[in-house]
N, C-alpha and C positions, 0 to 999 in steps of 0.2 A: 290710617300711614297715608293717607291721600294718592294712594294709588287709585289707576285706569286698568276698568278691568272689563271684555264682554261679557255680559250674562244669555245676551239672545241676539241670533243671527236670524238673517234667512226674515226680515220684517221686508212686507210690505210700506204702510207708512203708521209709526212708530208714534201713537198718543199716550191718552189716559192710564195713568198710576198713583195708584194708593196704597199702605199699608194701615189693614186692621190695627184697631186700640190697643192691642196685646203685642204686634208687631210681627207677630208672628204667619200673618198671611199677606202675599205682596197681591195687587190686584191690578191687569194689564190691559190695553188694549189695541190691537194694531185692527187699522181702519180698512184697509183690503179685504180683509175674509169679510170685516161687519163681526168682529168678532172677541168677544173678551174676555179672559181669562185669569186665573187664578191660579195661585203658586204656592206652597209652602216657602215660608222665609227662614232664616238663621241672621239672627243678626248680627251675632257672633265674627260673625263668616264671611255675609255676604252672599250666601249662596243659594239659589233657589232649585227646587223640585217639583215633584207630582204637579205637574201642569197639566192642567183642566180648563174646558171650554164652560164656563157659566153662564155665559149669556151670548146666544148665536141671532140674530139679526139676518144672519145669512141668503135661506130665502124669505124673508119677510119683506110686506110693502118700503119703497122707498120717500114715498113719500108718508112716509106716516113712521119707518122707526131710523131710515136715512143714513150716514155713517158714522156711528161710534166715533167719538173724539176726544175731549178731554172731558173730566169725571173728579169729583168729588166724592168723601164719607162723609155719613151725618154721625154724629155718637150712638144710633142708636143698631148703627152697621151697615144703613144703606147705599147704594150705589148713588151717585144723580150726574146721569150721563148729555154731554150736549149729544145733539145728535145733527151734523152736518148735512144740510136739504130736506131736515123734517119739519124745522122751524120746531124744536121742542125738545126741554130738555127732559128727561124721563129718569124716575126714581125706582127702582132696581133694588129688589130684597137679592143681596148678597149671601143667604142660604138654598132659593128656589131658584135666582134668578129672574124670577118674575117680573115683571111693570107695574107696581104699588101705582104709582100718580106721574100723570106730564104736566108742564107748564110750558104754555104756545104763547113764544112770538111773535110781535111782526119786525121777522127782520128772517131775511132767506137761506143764512148760513150759521147755524149757531156752531163755535168752536170749541169755548170753555167757560168752565165754573168753577168757583168757589165760594168758601162762607167766608163772611167779613162781618162789619157792625163790632159797637160794645159789646153784644153779645153775641159775635160769634151765629145769628141766629136769619142773620140774612142771606142772600143764596146770589151773587155777582154774577154775571153773565156774562160774555164777548163774541160777538156775531160780526162778520166779515160781511163787506162787499166786494171779497176780490169776484173778479169775473162773473157779476154779476149781469144778466143783461139788462139791457134799458130798457121792457117792460117790468121786469122784475124787480127794478127800482121806484120805477112810478109805482108799483103795487105796494111795496113793502120800502118806503124812501127810508126805514130807519136801518136798515140793514148797514152796517160798521161801528154798530153805536153799542155803549156799555151799558145792561140795565141792571138795575135792583131789583130784588122780589124779597117784598116783607109778606110776614103771614103764614109760612110754609109749618111752624111746627116745631119745629127740630133747629138744631145745632150743628156746627161744624167744630171741630178742632184746630186749633191755633196752627200756623206752619212752621212744618219743619224748616230749622236755618241748618246748613253747614259751614260751618266755622274756619273749614281748614284750607290746606291746600291741595292742588292737585298735581299728581307726577302718572305721564305716558309711563305702563312698562308695555 
């Protein structure tokens, strides 16, 4: 119906958002506590419930795990998470929350990722140079670039497109 409703409040830095292929699970990132959540999702009502932390990087090394930022899912159901400050995108199992693979970039701040290309088998990764120091920019001059990663052996889903209008309630 195009109405706008609040479904999660008291968030530090709202970031990655993705749904399982069957549409019954919503994945969400709040970067401030460095956690990723899983919710039950009812597509007919838009309601979420049963919030669980499925990835918790709060006690882990910032250089290795960074701040979870943008995210996408592959067709195998795994979460690919851009990690600000770590220079990596990390592939996590959505079943166990364990890291499975990582891709490192020649940039300081990894912001988001999505699958693209003709076969949706290329991972596109955005980075930022925002507030990067002069020293960081000398070491990582490609910060603030868009990267394409080929050969990961996985595919993503086509983009979800909303074609309605919005009204605020």
